[in-house]
N, C-alpha and C positions, 0 to 999 in steps of 0.2 A: 359252926365253921362255915358248914355246910348252908345254912339261911344267908348267911352274908354274901357269899360267893353266890349263890341265885340272885341275890339282889342290890348286886354292883353292877351288874348292867346296865339296870334300870337306873339306878343312881348319877350314874355316867351321867345315861342319857338325857336325866333331867338337868343339871348340872351345864350339860352340851347345851340344852334349849334354853335356861335361863339367861345362861351367857347372850347367846343369841341376840336374845329380845333386849337386853342391856344396851350391846350394841346395833341394835336396830335402831329405840329409843334415842341413842346418843346422836346415831345420822342423822336422824330427824331432825334432832335440837340442833345440830350442825347446820345440816341442810340453811333452815329457818332465819339460823344465826348468819350465816354467810349473806343472803339475800339482801337481810336489813344491815350490812357490812357496804353489799355494792351496793345500798340506794344511797348512803352518806359518804362509800370509799370517796379519798382523795389522793392526788399525788403527792408523790414523797417534797416534802417543805428543799428548799432550795433559797438561797441569797434574795434578800427583798429586791421586787421590782415594780416600779413604779409607771403608773399609767394615769392618761390624764382622760378625763372625764366629758365625752364628747357632746352629749344633749342636757337641757336645759332640765332641773326634776327627777334624774333620774333616785329611784328607789331603791334604795339601799335593806334588803328584807331578811331575814330572821333562819333561813333555811333556803335552799337553791330550786325556786320554783313559783309560779307568779299568784300563789294561793298562798303563799307563805307572807307572816305579819310585816308590815311595810316599819322600819325602825327611824329610816330618817330621807330626807331628800337631797341630793348634790346637787349644786348648782354647776353649769356646765363651765371647765375649763380648770375645775379644783383637781389635785392630783393626789390619786388613792396608792397605798403600799400593798402587796401581796407579795405570797410568800408562798407560791407554787400551791398551794391548794385552791382543787376544782372541784366542778362535780363530774361522775363518769360520762354519765349522759350529755350529748347538746339538745339544745331547745333551739324553736324558731320561735322567732317575736317576732311582733309589726311593730317601729321603731321611728315615727315623723315621717308613717307610710311606706317604709321601704322593708322586708321580711328580711331579717339576717339570722345565721345559724352561727349559733357560739356557743362556748360553757358558762357555765356563772363560778365564776369565783370568790372563794374569802377573802376581803379584803378590809381595808383601814381607814377611816377617814377620821381625821380629830380624835378622838379616845373612844369613837363606837365602831365598833367591829360588826360586818356581815356580809351578807353573802348579795354580786353583784351581775350582771350579765354580762357577758365577755364584749355583747355585740356594739357595746356603747363606749368602751371605753379603743383609748390610742394608747400601746405600749411607749413610756418615752423611751429617746434612742438608746442603743449599749454605747456608741460611739462618743467617746468623752468629747474629739471636737465638736460633736453636735449635739452636746448635753447644754442644756438652756433653763434645769430645774435649779432651782434657789431652794435649797433646805435649811433654814434658821440654825445654825452649833452643828452642819453637819459639811453641807458643802455650798458653791457658788458655781453652778454651771457644771467645768471637768474639774475645778479646782476643790480639791478636800481640805478641810479643816487641821488636819495634820502633816501638809503640804508644804516643803520647803521651796525654794526656787528650783534647788535643781531636781528636787519631780517633779515639778511643773513644764520645765524645760525636757523631761523624759517622756512625759506622756504628750502635748501635745507639738513638741519639734524645736529647735532652736530659733528657728525662722518667723516664728508665731510669738515669740520674749521677748521684749526690751525691759531696759534702765530706763529712769528716770528720773528729776526731780517732780515731785507731788506739791499742790498748796494745801494744806489744813486749815488757810483763815489767821484774818490779823498779821496778814504779809508774813508767815513762818509757811518753810516747806521743808520735807522730808525727802531722804530717797528711797525710791517702789521702785515695782517693776509692773508693767503691762502687757498685757497680750491681747492677741491678735489686733495692732496697734492698728488707726485707720477705718476697723470696720465696723460694724453693728454692732457686732460681738466685744469691742474690747471692752477690758474689766481693769482696772486699778488696784492690786495689789498692797499692803501696806505691811510692814513689821516690824514685831516687837523691837525696840531699839533698833530698828535697821540694820539687822543683823541678817537678813531673809533664810532665817531659818524657823523662825514662828512665826507664823501668820497670823496679823493680829483684823486684819480689816480687809473686806473685798467692797469696790461699790464699780455700780455704771450711770452712766447720763447719760446716754445717745437716746435722741429721741426714737430710733427706731430699735430700738435694742427689743433682743428675741426674749429678756428674761422674762421667768414669771416666778413665783413662789409657787408653794407647794399649798397653799391659800388660792393663788388667782390672784395674788397682787400683780401688776406692772409698771413699767414706766407708762405712765398716761391713765392709769387709774384714778377717779376724781375722791376726794374727801367724804363723799357722803356713800364712796363702794368700801371704800377700805372700812368705815368705822361699823357697816353693816356687817361685812367679814370680821371683825374683832366680836365683835356682837356686844360689845358697849365704849361709849365715848372716849376719848382717846387725847391727849395731851401735845400740842406742838407751842415751836418760838412766833414770835413777831413777822411781820415783815420789813427790809428795809432795813439788814445790818449783816454781817459775817457770816451767822447760823442763820438765817431766814426761814422760817416756812419745816423746822427740820422737829420729828416727833422725840419726846424725851419721856416718855414712858406709856405703856398699853393698858390700867388701869386694872390687871388681870384677867384682861381679853384673853380672847384667842392668841392674838399676834404672838411670837417671843419677846422678849425683852430685848434679845441679840440683833433683833429686825430696826433698823434707822431707815425711816423716811422723809426724803426731803421733799416739799410742797413748792412749786412756783408757784411765785407772786402771780395771781388773777390781774386780768386787767383792769378790772375797775372793784372795790374793795375800800371799806371803813376806815377812817385814819383812828381808828380805835385799835386796827390788828398791826400797828407800826409800832417797831423797838422790842429792845432787849425786854422780855415778859413774855407768860406762858400761856395759853390761852387752851381752855377744852371746845374739844370738837363741836361742841354739840350749841355753842356760843351761837347765836342769830344771824350777830353778820359773819362770822365764819361759813357758817352753814350756808347764807344767802352769798357769798364769794365762791365755796364749794371749790378750791384751787386742786389744780391736778399733779402728779407725783413728777418729778425731773428728776430724781437718783435713786438707785437701790444701794441700801447699803448695811451689808452683811458683819457684826462685830464676833472677832473667835476668839 
């Protein structure tokens, strides 16, 4: 007992010393971990935010720095999606001759995820009345796929919404809704069984319309541009009949099947392109004609 009492203080000291060492090493490891987290830490996730790419061939990288591997090059004008993730530190990068300071943002373009320098991006407006972004299956500018006419009126104001008869071809018309009538932002809405509750389609055909899809398609885009965006040839109908120049399928390309384009009749084209027939976009005569988009349609 006496021996134990004699050695007890030493044992206690040893235990305290061992515990202190463990705490020290844990603190060291924790410090390293915290430092690593600071390098890649990101802001909390938020609702989806859309940005427009403002320069051509913008690099999407696998990490938020200039030394990271390039995953893909983004064309000017396309839309990317983010969810609030960004680098902790800002970078200064020269873009097209101008030094810009901004964060890197984790973003998605089509099916590719990666990091993009924020100085090359422009946020799509949060104001519904100014939203010009088309996302097939989701929205046509300020109009959402789940909207009823009442929802549209509540969002845009009664003064910006009216009802009208809409021609749907072959001499037929149906009751529909127009938003921003008589302006460049005019869009026609068609409803399932004309019930004004379930949105079936949104379309725009004004030459000065500001609408553009998340892939960069807009009124005036050429057939060759659309084919490049799609990543493969697609099909459209012949000219000079009720459904002239209307796309009928995207051949499993990048463009959503819910997106329908109508191409205007070009000034000069071969007679082989006339009539009720389906024509591949890579047809040599269609390529030479290279018609341009005159109507944007989204089916919901």
